[in-house]
KELUMBA-565711 format. One line per 3 residues: their letters; for each residue x, y, z of C-alpha. Coordinates in Angstrom, 3 decimals. Example, Ala and Ser with C-alpha at 12.3 -4.5 7.8 and 13.67 -1.06 7.14 Angstrom:
BEGIN
AS = 12.300/-4.500/7.800; 13.670/-1.060/7.140
***
This chain:
BEGIN
MNT = 0.000/0.000/0.000; 1.357/3.394/-0.979; 1.065/5.732/2.002
EAV = 2.929/8.608/0.383; 0.889/11.785/0.596; -0.221/13.369/-2.636
RPI = 1.281/16.806/-3.104; 0.528/19.374/-5.741; 2.838/19.412/-8.740
MLV = 1.517/22.580/-10.341; 0.056/25.904/-9.342; -3.055/26.763/-11.363
SAC = -5.058/29.958/-11.646; -7.963/29.180/-9.327; -10.496/30.459/-11.865
LVG = -9.435/27.705/-14.292; -10.596/24.966/-11.904; -13.951/26.537/-11.118
CRV = -13.237/28.730/-8.106; -15.305/31.922/-7.985; -12.394/34.383/-7.912
RYD = -12.654/36.237/-11.225; -13.113/39.995/-11.062; -16.749/39.574/-12.189
AAI = -17.358/36.512/-9.938; -18.125/34.380/-13.014; -17.191/30.708/-13.115
FEE = -15.621/29.149/-16.194; -18.077/26.425/-17.177; -15.791/24.919/-19.801
RDE = -12.805/23.290/-18.140; -9.888/21.512/-19.753; -10.086/17.716/-19.322
CLQ = -6.337/17.331/-18.746; -6.320/19.999/-16.060; -9.460/18.507/-14.502
RYW = -7.711/15.105/-14.205; -4.789/16.701/-12.356; -7.256/18.571/-10.108
ERG = -9.154/15.360/-9.273; -5.897/13.570/-8.399; -4.918/16.332/-5.942
LVL = -1.993/17.473/-8.060; -3.166/21.073/-8.447; -2.654/23.967/-6.060
PFC = -5.378/26.480/-7.018; -4.253/30.039/-6.466; -5.631/33.479/-7.277
PET = -2.983/36.167/-6.849; -5.565/38.939/-6.906; -7.642/37.588/-4.027
AGG = -4.491/36.476/-2.193; -3.286/40.062/-2.553; -6.377/41.301/-0.728
LPT = -8.827/42.186/-3.517; -12.485/41.167/-3.141; -14.674/39.165/-5.495
PRE = -16.317/40.719/-7.371; -14.053/43.707/-8.000; -13.510/46.346/-10.628
PAE = -11.622/45.158/-13.703; -7.947/46.084/-13.652; -5.303/46.413/-16.346
ISG = -1.604/47.199/-16.410; -0.886/50.806/-17.294; 2.550/51.734/-18.578
GTG = 3.810/48.406/-19.825; 3.724/44.772/-18.740; 4.116/42.743/-15.577
QDV = 7.889/43.106/-15.864; 7.467/46.888/-15.818; 5.272/46.683/-12.721
LAG = 7.909/44.527/-10.976; 10.570/47.110/-11.908; 8.438/49.948/-10.514
DGK = 7.837/51.473/-13.948; 4.218/50.368/-14.443; 1.047/50.319/-12.380
VLT = -2.079/48.210/-12.164; -5.166/50.398/-12.252; -8.873/49.657/-12.110
CTR = -11.329/51.001/-14.639; -11.986/53.937/-12.261; -8.214/54.541/-12.007
ADV = -7.798/53.174/-8.461; -4.209/51.977/-7.989; -4.153/48.282/-7.019
TDN = -0.483/47.726/-7.837; 0.422/46.754/-4.268; -2.317/44.102/-4.221
FLT = -0.977/42.602/-7.437; 2.624/42.625/-6.182; 1.589/41.019/-2.892
GAR = -0.372/38.320/-4.716; 2.572/37.584/-7.020; 4.948/37.236/-4.077
LAL = 2.507/34.929/-2.286; 2.195/32.765/-5.414; 5.973/32.409/-5.550
AAM = 6.100/31.598/-1.821; 3.416/28.911/-2.241; 5.324/27.356/-5.129
RQF = 8.508/27.284/-3.087; 6.702/25.785/-0.092; 5.511/22.844/-2.192
SIH = 8.599/22.683/-4.472; 6.417/23.346/-7.519; 8.087/24.366/-10.759
TAV = 5.094/24.493/-13.139; 2.210/26.975/-13.331; -0.903/27.039/-15.521
LKD = -2.166/30.603/-15.620; -5.120/32.434/-17.208; -3.875/34.293/-20.242
GSP = -5.041/37.885/-20.591; -5.140/38.482/-16.852; -3.129/41.405/-15.424
SCG = -1.821/38.893/-12.868; -1.653/35.632/-14.736; -1.309/36.486/-18.413
TTR = 1.501/34.346/-19.798; 1.644/35.661/-23.363; -1.018/38.405/-23.610
IYD = -2.464/41.095/-21.364; -5.010/43.844/-21.930; -3.557/47.123/-23.192
GCF = -4.348/49.247/-20.119; -7.040/51.326/-21.838; -10.088/49.138/-21.053
RGR = -10.984/48.787/-24.733; -10.922/44.992/-24.818; -7.673/44.899/-26.815
TVP = -4.764/42.668/-25.883; -1.061/43.133/-26.452; 1.898/40.776/-26.076
GQG = 3.176/40.609/-22.516; 2.913/38.937/-19.150; 0.917/39.793/-16.058
VTA = 2.578/40.590/-12.739; 2.487/37.067/-11.280; 3.516/35.412/-14.539
ALL = 6.462/37.804/-14.844; 7.636/37.112/-11.295; 7.285/33.345/-11.640
GAH = 9.002/33.368/-15.029; 11.906/35.326/-13.539; 12.298/32.453/-11.060
NVA = 12.444/29.782/-13.781; 8.910/28.488/-13.346; 7.603/26.697/-16.453
LFS = 4.580/28.771/-17.496; 1.577/27.485/-19.418; -1.654/29.211/-20.335
ERS = -5.005/27.468/-20.626; -4.330/27.545/-24.380; -1.047/25.656/-24.164
LSR = -2.179/22.719/-22.028; -1.510/20.230/-24.822; 2.192/20.668/-24.002
LDI = 1.619/20.084/-20.279; 1.474/16.283/-20.365; 4.897/16.261/-21.980
RI = 6.449/18.355/-19.175; 5.066/16.410/-16.192
***
């Protein structure tokens, strides 16, 4: 009998596994089968950097103003809501907590929601609240990537089975 405890092997944006953490409190009804299998086996650590950073659900939409997640980490960009409230500190706190959680569990892989100002791995919104995306990473994705975490978006999950 195998008595070894199951431990998570990947951090996943909590919204992708059905947690009600999105800014608009919506739940993704369509979930990836591969990711769902990992979730059911206890191999997923769901994490929302925005709620971990102290933001409520629901909350105003936010976008990065003045660049990308890398710019926010460098102090050259900000994360602002649609009413121009500065939530940069919340996003930085959430990113740091995500990294700390990954270190605690020795996780080196993250599946993050593309487009998010926290979790975007390849695209983020342009900061003007017009629904347009631009190439770039969110704050959490940028911090995790800088620490050699293998980043996947919900669109690149077909490559995930190969990595794990």
